[in-house]
Each structure stands twice: as C-alpha cells, then as structure tokens.
MARDO-654076 format. One line per 2 residues: number of its first residue (from 0); their letters; for each residue x, y, z of N, C-alpha, C. Coordinates in Angstrom, 3 decimals, decimal comma. Example, Ala and Ser with C-alpha at 12.3 -4.5 7.8 and 13.67 -1.06 7.14 Angstrom:
! MARDO-654076
0) AS) 13,190/-5,690/7,800/12,300/-4,500/7,800/13,200/-3,300/7,800 | 12,850/-2,250/7,080/13,670/-1,060/7,140/12,900/0,030/7,870
END
This chain:
! MARDO-654076
0) ML) 0,834/-1,192/0,000/0,000/0,000/0,000/0,875/1,250/0,000 | 0,432/2,241/-0,712/1,166/3,494/-0,799/0,798/4,380/0,388
2) TP) 1,776/4,679/1,220/1,525/5,488/2,410/1,415/6,973/2,036 | 0,782/7,771/2,889/0,739/9,214/2,630/2,139/9,822/2,489
4) AN) 3,087/9,340/3,270/4,459/9,852/3,181/5,078/9,515/1,830 | 4,836/8,303/1,340/5,364/7,915/0,024/4,707/8,717/-1,091
6) KQ) 3,427/8,980/-0,966/2,726/9,804/-1,960/3,370/11,180/-2,035 | 3,571/11,783/-0,870/4,145/13,128/-0,846/5,574/13,127/-1,379
8) KL) 6,338/12,093/-1,055/7,718/12,007/-1,548/7,728/11,895/-3,066 | 6,840/11,076/-3,629/6,766/10,942/-5,084/6,400/12,271/-5,738
10) IT) 5,431/12,966/-5,171/5,022/14,258/-5,732/6,159/15,266/-5,639 | 6,844/15,303/-4,508/7,967/16,231/-4,328/9,071/15,963/-5,338
12) LA) 9,407/14,690/-5,529/10,465/14,345/-6,482/10,029/14,582/-7,927 | 8,763/14,352/-8,232/8,247/14,648/-9,571/8,291/16,156/-9,832
14) LQ) 7,997/16,931/-8,815/8,063/18,386/-8,936/9,499/18,844/-9,182 | 10,443/18,228/-8,498/11,857/18,554/-8,742/12,245/18,199/-10,177
16) AY) 11,782/17,045/-10,655/12,084/16,640/-12,031/11,453/17,601/-13,031 | 10,280/18,106/-12,715/9,559/19,070/-13,557/10,453/20,263/-13,900
18) TG) 11,249/20,699/-12,939/12,094/21,881/-13,151/13,187/21,633/-14,187 | 13,463/20,371/-14,491/14,483/20,053/-15,483/13,929/19,832/-16,878
20) AY) 12,628/19,972/-17,052/12,011/19,702/-18,351/12,593/20,586/-19,449 | 12,739/19,988/-20,621/13,192/20,722/-21,807/12,004/20,763/-22,769
22) AP) 11,256/21,861/-22,710/10,026/21,990/-23,497/9,980/23,332/-24,221 | 10,967/23,603/-25,094/11,012/24,909/-25,749/9,914/25,108/-26,800
24) YS) 9,268/24,069/-27,245/8,270/24,186/-28,312/6,851/24,269/-27,753 | 6,487/23,352/-26,872/5,136/23,348/-26,317/5,015/24,218/-25,069
26) QY) 6,139/24,473/-24,416/6,145/25,170/-23,129/5,349/24,397/-22,069 | 5,168/23,093/-22,285/4,386/22,268/-21,358/5,334/21,317/-20,642
28) AV) 5,817/21,761/-19,492/6,769/20,972/-18,707/6,031/19,895/-17,913 | 6,678/18,740/-17,794/6,129/17,611/-17,036/7,267/16,974/-16,244
30) GA) 6,961/16,585/-15,020/7,888/15,822/-14,194/7,201/14,560/-13,712 | 7,961/13,493/-13,538/7,393/12,226/-13,074/8,359/11,543/-12,118
32) AV) 7,787/10,731/-11,241/8,579/9,911/-10,318/7,888/8,564/-10,182 | 8,661/7,493/-10,326/8,113/6,142/-10,184/8,730/5,466/-8,965
34) LT) 7,897/4,712/-8,270/8,327/3,915/-7,123/8,369/2,466/-7,580 | 9,537/1,835/-7,443/9,687/0,448/-7,866/9,264/-0,504/-6,753
36) AE) 9,095/-1,758/-7,110/8,735/-2,785/-6,122/9,798/-2,912/-5,045 | 11,030/-2,562/-5,382/12,127/-2,630/-4,411/12,214/-1,392/-3,533
38) GE) 11,321/-0,425/-3,763/11,296/0,774/-2,941/12,164/1,915/-3,433 | 12,753/1,767/-4,613/13,567/2,850/-5,171/12,687/3,793/-5,983
40) IH) 13,101/5,051/-6,046/12,374/6,052/-6,821/13,271/6,556/-7,942 | 12,703/6,605/-9,141/13,397/7,142/-10,311/12,543/8,264/-10,887
42) TG) 13,195/9,320/-11,349/12,481/10,493/-11,842/12,787/10,740/-13,310 | 11,939/11,556/-13,909/12,157/11,953/-15,298/11,391/13,214/-15,618
44) CN) 11,825/13,890/-16,664/11,133/15,072/-17,166/10,933/14,895/-18,660 | 10,007/15,651/-19,228/9,826/15,559/-20,677/10,967/16,276/-21,386
46) IE) 11,314/15,738/-22,547/12,429/16,258/-23,336/11,944/16,371/-24,772 | 11,757/17,602/-25,228/11,256/17,828/-26,581/12,393/17,938/-27,583
48) NA) 12,020/17,778/-28,828/12,961/17,837/-29,934/12,261/18,546/-31,086 | 13,013/19,280/-31,895/12,414/19,968/-33,042/11,700/18,978/-33,963
50) AY) 12,208/17,768/-34,048/11,512/16,690/-34,754/10,622/16,026/-33,713 | 9,369/16,471/-33,612/8,479/16,079/-32,514/8,439/14,589/-32,195
52) PS) 8,428/13,701/-33,174/8,376/12,271/-32,798/9,588/11,803/-31,989 | 10,652/12,583/-32,008/11,856/12,221/-31,256/11,805/12,703/-29,813
54) SM) 10,743/13,384/-29,439/10,571/13,848/-28,060/10,235/12,668/-27,153 | 10,379/12,877/-25,846/10,067/11,810/-24,893/9,337/12,408/-23,691
56) CA) 8,296/11,693/-23,266/7,485/12,112/-22,119/8,209/11,826/-20,804 | 7,876/12,604/-19,794/8,487/12,458/-18,471/8,232/11,084/-17,867
58) ER) 7,008/10,585/-18,032/6,658/9,296/-17,448/7,537/8,186/-18,006 | 7,723/8,196/-19,324/8,555/7,155/-19,940/10,021/7,319/-19,580
60) VA) 10,496/8,551/-19,457/11,885/8,752/-19,026/12,093/8,113/-17,651 | 11,182/8,390/-16,720/11,313/7,824/-15,363/11,226/6,302/-15,383
62) IF) 10,268/5,766/-16,133/10,114/4,305/-16,206/11,327/3,671/-16,858 | 11,788/4,234/-17,962/12,943/3,656/-18,660/14,206/3,733/-17,811
64) KA) 14,357/4,789/-17,018/15,492/4,860/-16,093/15,425/3,712/-15,091 | 14,239/3,477/-14,537/14,080/2,386/-13,564/14,376/1,038/-14,209
66) VS) 13,841/0,822/-15,390/14,045/-0,458/-16,082/15,523/-0,631/-16,431 | 16,177/0,442/-16,855/17,599/0,338/-17,216/18,472/0,032/-16,008
68) EG) 17,946/0,280/-14,808/18,662/-0,040/-13,574/18,260/-1,410/-13,022 | 17,498/-2,169/-13,804/17,189/-3,543/-13,421/15,819/-3,769/-12,804
70) HR) 15,025/-2,734/-12,671/13,693/-2,878/-12,071/12,683/-3,297/-13,133 | 11,787/-4,184/-12,749/10,797/-4,689/-13,702/9,369/-4,534/-13,207
72) KL) 9,204/-4,021/-11,990/7,865/-3,880/-11,413/7,745/-2,516/-10,746 | 6,681/-1,797/-11,084/6,422/-0,497/-10,482/5,295/-0,604/-9,466
74) QA) 5,415/0,183/-8,403/4,364/0,249/-7,380/3,454/1,451/-7,561 | 4,017/2,569/-8,056/3,238/3,804/-8,189/3,996/4,783/-9,069
76) IA) 3,257/5,770/-9,573/3,857/6,868/-10,327/3,157/8,162/-9,961 | 3,922/9,246/-9,900/3,376/10,589/-9,713/3,760/11,415/-10,930
78) VV) 2,811/12,230/-11,391/3,023/13,097/-12,546/2,656/14,516/-12,143 | 3,548/15,470/-12,445/3,329/16,871/-12,110/3,351/17,711/-13,376
80) TH) 2,317/18,531/-13,536/2,253/19,554/-14,581/1,681/20,819/-13,949 | 1,740/21,924/-14,666/1,206/23,165/-14,088/-0,301/23,100/-13,888
82) NG) -0,984/22,258/-14,671/-2,444/22,208/-14,593/-3,003/20,823/-14,269 | -2,151/19,918/-13,793/-2,638/18,589/-13,425/-2,957/17,701/-14,606
84) GS) -2,185/17,825/-15,671/-2,409/17,010/-16,869/-2,213/15,526/-16,607 | -2,888/14,742/-17,410/-2,879/13,284/-17,281/-1,899/12,670/-18,277
86) PC) -1,338/11,497/-17,979/-0,404/10,846/-18,901/-1,044/10,542/-20,260 | -0,246/10,621/-21,305/-0,724/10,308/-22,649/-0,945/8,793/-22,801
88) GG) -1,566/8,407/-23,885/-1,857/7,000/-24,123/-0,618/6,126/-24,195 | 0,430/6,619/-24,853/1,664/5,844/-24,952/2,280/5,584/-23,590
90) CR) 2,268/6,595/-22,727/2,809/6,435/-21,377/1,962/5,457/-20,570 | 0,659/5,508/-20,752/-0,230/4,592/-20,039/0,083/3,145/-20,418
92) QV) 0,354/2,911/-21,693/0,670/1,555/-22,124/2,009/1,092/-21,562 | 2,984/1,976/-21,503/4,282/1,623/-20,914/4,113/1,354/-19,416
94) MR) 3,290/2,136/-18,740/3,003/1,872/-17,318/2,422/0,474/-17,163 | 1,550/0,095/-18,081/0,878/-1,213/-18,019/1,878/-2,354/-18,161
96) EF) 2,945/-2,134/-18,909/3,973/-3,160/-19,080/4,646/-3,493/-17,758 | 4,818/-2,481/-16,903/5,591/-2,664/-15,677/4,784/-2,480/-14,389
98) GD) 3,511/-2,157/-14,516/2,677/-1,952/-13,338/1,418/-2,789/-13,392 | 0,920/-3,150/-12,226/-0,347/-3,872/-12,144/-1,507/-2,919/-12,426
100) KD) -2,659/-3,487/-12,732/-3,829/-2,670/-13,044/-4,247/-1,778/-11,884 | -3,931/-2,190/-10,659/-4,312/-1,388/-9,490/-3,209/-0,422/-9,040
102) MP) -2,177/-0,241/-9,856/-1,089/0,672/-9,513/-1,613/2,103/-9,397 | -1,293/2,800/-8,296/-1,722/4,192/-8,153/-1,004/5,113/-9,144
104) VL) -1,786/6,006/-9,732/-1,282/7,056/-10,613/-1,698/8,373/-9,961 | -0,705/9,109/-9,462/-0,945/10,360/-8,753/-0,769/11,527/-9,716
106) IA) -1,764/12,385/-9,781/-1,716/13,567/-10,645/-1,650/14,785/-9,738 | -0,619/15,613/-9,917/-0,426/16,775/-9,046/-0,082/18,010/-9,866
108) DT) -0,264/19,159/-9,235/0,108/20,410/-9,892/1,438/20,916/-9,321 | 1,886/22,047/-9,839/3,200/22,562/-9,442/3,201/23,220/-8,058
110) DG) 2,058/23,276/-7,423/2,010/23,692/-6,020/2,127/22,483/-5,097 | 2,250/21,301/-5,687/2,375/20,073/-4,906/1,049/19,512/-4,443
112) NL) -0,044/20,042/-4,987/-1,375/19,555/-4,618/-1,702/18,266/-5,363 | -2,123/17,254/-4,642/-2,601/16,012/-5,250/-4,004/16,281/-5,786
114) LA) -4,144/16,296/-7,111/-5,420/16,611/-7,740/-6,258/15,373/-7,997 | -5,576/14,246/-8,240/-6,299/12,997/-8,499/-5,400/11,824/-8,143
116) EL) -6,021/10,806/-7,598/-5,340/9,536/-7,365/-6,202/8,470/-8,030 | -5,688/7,962/-9,121/-6,405/6,983/-9,929/-5,614/5,692/-9,968
118) TL) -6,226/4,641/-10,462/-5,477/3,414/-10,715/-5,174/3,352/-12,204 | -4,205/2,532/-12,537/-3,877/2,341/-13,942/-5,092/1,819/-14,704
120) EE) -5,869/0,945/-14,078/-7,086/0,420/-14,702/-8,076/1,542/-15,029 | -8,146/2,541/-14,162/-9,078/3,646/-14,396/-8,666/4,509/-15,580
122) IL) -7,356/4,693/-15,763/-6,913/5,534/-16,878/-6,631/4,737/-18,153 | -6,589/3,399/-18,025/-6,363/2,544/-19,190/-7,260/1,300/-19,071
124) PH) -8,571/1,502/-19,235/-9,488/0,365/-19,090/-9,335/-0,625/-20,243 | -9,669/-1,875/-19,970/-9,636/-2,930/-20,993/-8,257/-3,004/-21,658
126) SF) -7,235/-2,930/-20,841/-5,865/-2,842/-21,355/-5,330/-4,175/-21,857 | -4,280/-4,072/-22,633/-3,527/-5,210/-23,155/-2,188/-5,199/-22,451
128) GP) -1,827/-6,321/-21,817/-0,578/-6,376/-21,074/0,200/-7,641/-21,338 | 1,324/-7,804/-20,662/2,204/-8,951/-20,890/1,501/-10,300/-20,756
130) ED) 0,575/-10,406/-19,807/-0,112/-11,692/-19,609/-0,969/-12,078/-20,811 | -1,316/-11,108/-21,645/-2,096/-11,417/-22,844/-1,266/-12,136/-23,904
132) LE) 0,034/-12,134/-23,744/0,932/-12,789/-24,691/1,498/-14,096/-24,153 | 0,929/-14,593/-23,055/1,423/-15,849/-22,487/1,353/-16,958/-23,520
134) KG) 2,406/-17,738/-23,541/2,480/-18,855/-24,487/1,658/-20,017/-23,967 | 1,104/-20,754/-24,864/0,437/-21,940/-24,389/-0,740/-22,269/-25,151
END
C-alpha cells in the first residue's frame, strides 16, 4: 500500500524533475517519479525535440530509467504539470507493461497539490498487457 508519506515524496520528487524539463516548443513541462517494487524512486522530465516524434514524455523517461537499472515492477507513479495534466496513451501503455492494473497514478500540480489519485485500470481500461501474450 502506498503510504501518505510515500505519496508526498513521489510528488515532491516529480516536482523537482519538472524543473528540469526541456520543453522549448510546447512550453508544457512535465515531471514524473516512479516507485519500484524494491522501494527505489526514479524520476524523469519531458524532453522535446524539433523533430516532434523524437521527443520523450516524463513518465517514460522515469520508467525507462528504472528499467535500465534492473527494475521490472512499479508500485506507483506521480506526474506533475502546471495544470494537473494526465499521462498520454503511450505512457499509459508503458506503465501497463511494468505496473499492475491497481497501480496508483498520482496527478499533481506545481504547487504540490494532489489533484487525483487513480489506478492504472481507471486511466487505461480494458488494457492489453504482458499476460495477454502468455504462451500456451
């Protein structure tokens, strides 16, 4: 279970990551922090590119950092934007690869206010995940 202290820590670290965002085109900065099953936290910010498809969302940066460090299971994610924006569809699918359907997704603003606490199932209903590809 995600404790109130862990929620606040994730939001605080996502807010810190937000300050590193490189968003010269959209001006829409995003910060994210993921909590792994082992209790480690990895952060990320969005990184834009003049060739838009080469840009990367904050959520995926944080998840890919965790995965590159050997983590394969996420417990929770916090996302911070100035207006409490929600993760895009691509990020939701990547979350589904490494998180259970009941994984908490915390949406916060740049004042550190928790605006929504949803589950991955709520933001990605009827999802397709690794278990759908089981051999047999």
